[in-house]
Structure formats: structure tokens, C-alpha cells
N, C-alpha and C positions, 0 to 999 in steps of 0.2 A: 493299155500300157503305153506310156509316152517314152520315146527313145531319148537317150542322153545325147546332147549335141556337143560338137567340138567348138572351137573358137570361131570357125567360119560358118557356123550354123548348120553344119551337116551332121547326120546321125553317126555316132561312133559304133563301128562294128568290129567284132573280134575276128582276126584272121585265123586264129587257131580255134577250131571248134571245141567247145567244152563238153565233155561227156560226164554224165552224173556220177559214174563209178570213179573216175579219176578225181573229181572234186570231193567226193565223199572220202576217198582214201587220204588225200592230202589234208582234209579237214580233221579226220579222226587220228591220223598217225603223225601229222605235223611235220612231214619231211618229204624228201625226194623219193621217187618211186622205188629206187633200189636200195634205200638206206638199211632196211632189215637184212638184206642179203649181204651187204658190204661189211657189216659189223664183224662177223666171224673172220672174214678175209683180212681185215685190218688187224685183228688179234693175232692171226698167224704171221702176218708181216712183222708185227712187233716182236713176236717170239723169234723170228729170224734175225731181227736186229739184236736181240739179246745174245743170240749165238755168235754173231759177228763181234760183239763187244768182249767175248770171253778171251782169256789168254790162250796161247797155243797149247800149253800143258793141260789146261782145263778142258779145252775142246777135244783133245785126244782121249780123255777119259769118258767121253760120251759116245755111245754107239749110234752112229748115223749112217745112212746110205752114202755110198761113194759120191754120187752125183751132188747130193746136198753138201757134203764135206768140201768138195772141189769148188762149189759155188760160194761157200763161206770164205774159203781161202782167197778166191778171186776178188771178193768184195773188199779185202784189205788192199788190193792193188788199184782199185778204181778210185781216181782222184777227182774227176769232174763231178759237180753237184748233180747235174741232170743224169749222167751215166750211173751215178750211185743210186739215185732215186729209182731209175728203171731197173737196176739190178736188185734192189731191195724188193721191188714188186715181183721180180722173177723168183727170188727166195721165198716170198709168200706163196707163190704158185707151187713151188717144190714142197713147201711145208704141208700142203693139202694131202700129200701122199704118205705122210708119216703120222705116228701117234703123238699128238701134241701134248697130251697129259704126261706121257712117259718122258718126253723131252723136258717139260717143265720140272718134273721131279728130278731128272738128272742134272739140270742146271742148278737147282737149289742144293743138290748134294755136292756138286763140285765147287760151288761158290761158298759153301759153308753156311747156307741159310736154313738147312733142315735141322731138326732137333738131333738126329743121329750123327750128323757131321760135326755139330757143335759139341756133342758129348764125346766123340772121338778126339776132337781137338783138345778138350780138357783132360781126357785120359792121357794123351801123349804128353801134355805139359806136366801133369802130375808125375808121370814116370821119369821125365827128364829131370825134374827138380829132385826127386828121390834118388835117382842115380848119381846126380852131382853131389848131393849131401851125404849119402851113406853107401859104404861099400857092400853092406848086406843086401841092399836093393838089387845089386847086380846078380847075386846068386838067386834071388827071388825071381827076377825077370828071366834069367836063363832057364830056371826050372819051369816057368810058365810057357816059355817059347824056346824049346830045345834046338830048333833049327837056326837060331839067331847066330850071327857071326860074332862070337865072344871076343876074339882078338881085336876086331875093328871097334867093337863097342867099348872095350877097355881103353883103347887109344883115344877114342873120341871123348870119353869121360875125362881122361887125364888132360887132354888139350883144352877142354872146356874149363876145367878147374884152374889151369894155368892162366888162361885169358881173363878169368874172373879175378884172380889174385893180382894180376898186373893192371887190370882196369882197361883192357882192350875191348874193342867192339865184339859183340857176341857172335862171331862168325861160326865157331865150332858148336856153340849152343844151338844155333839155328840148324846147322847140319845134323846134329844129334836129334833135334825135334823132328825134322823131316824124315829121318831114318825110322824113328820110333813110330811116327804117324803111318808110314808105309807098312811097317811090320804089324801094327795093330789093325790097320784097315784090311789087309789081305793076309790073315794068318795062315790060311790053308795053302797059299802059294809058297810061302816061305818055310812051311813045316812039312812039306810032302816029301 
């Protein structure tokens, strides 16, 4: 074997010894030595980033350990780029202690991405539209949900009809929708 020579005519030697196992690993896997280990950690960090992006009301509806919840709230206050990057890594570390699949399901539920939450949203919209359009729908709703606050519901329906007649922004219609959504989402709480 003839050595490879540099520009000065001297043989080129490698300062880092090459072991066959590392060469084989890099050749077959095509990456850095810790790439397979880092992939799940990056996924957990991305899940932590999704939690940070949620609104406060959405985050409150997800069951999280106190330490993780505090770290998410702290992430909103970190303003420097490097500090935020390090804090997101810390969130990824905390995410190793929780059930990631349960949190993913909870995020999709509170953001309205799951089929059940979309169906609930459509049901609340249908009830709102029926209650605004027809007085008989109120009787039907109260029969199906006996613990409902009928007085508040009647006042909300009247206010919504008034704002539709005048052409105002649908503030009361949105409020009625949110109330219906809450009633339909947690019927056992309201009917106990």
C-alpha cells in the first residue's frame, strides 16, 4: 500500500484513529452517533413547544404535573433567544416524565382537532341556531338538561335575537355558544 502524500511530500496520517465499528455505523446509518437516541427527545421537546403555544384557558383544561405547568408558564416570560432555547430543552427533559400520548390526545381535544371535539362544536352550534330560531327548542333543551340555568338561557336567547335584528356584532351569540358548549361537554357536572 502506498501512503497518500500531502503538498510537502509527506504522508498524510489521521490524528483520530478510525475504528471499524464507528465507520460501519456511520456508513450504514448515515448520521451522527447519537442521532437515533436524539429523535424521541426532539419529539418530546416539540410537544413541549406545542404546550407553550396553547392559550391559558386551553392549558388549564389539560391535566399536567405542577412542575411542568410552572415551566410552561415560565416559558411565556423568557424573552431572550438563547434563554428560550435552553428552557425549551428543559421542557423536553420534563416531558420525559409524563405520558406523551395522553398529552397529545389532550392537546388535540382542547384545540378542537379531534373528531369528538369537532362533533361537540357542531352540536353546540346546532343547539344555538335552534334556540335562536324556535322557542320550542328551549323546552326540548331544558328537558334534556334539567340542571340548565333556564333564566340565564332565556335572557341570552333574547339578547342574541335582539343583536341579530339590529345587525350588531354577535357577542351574545358567542356567549350563548360557549355556554352551550360547556353544558354539552360536561353534562354530569351541571346535572348533579
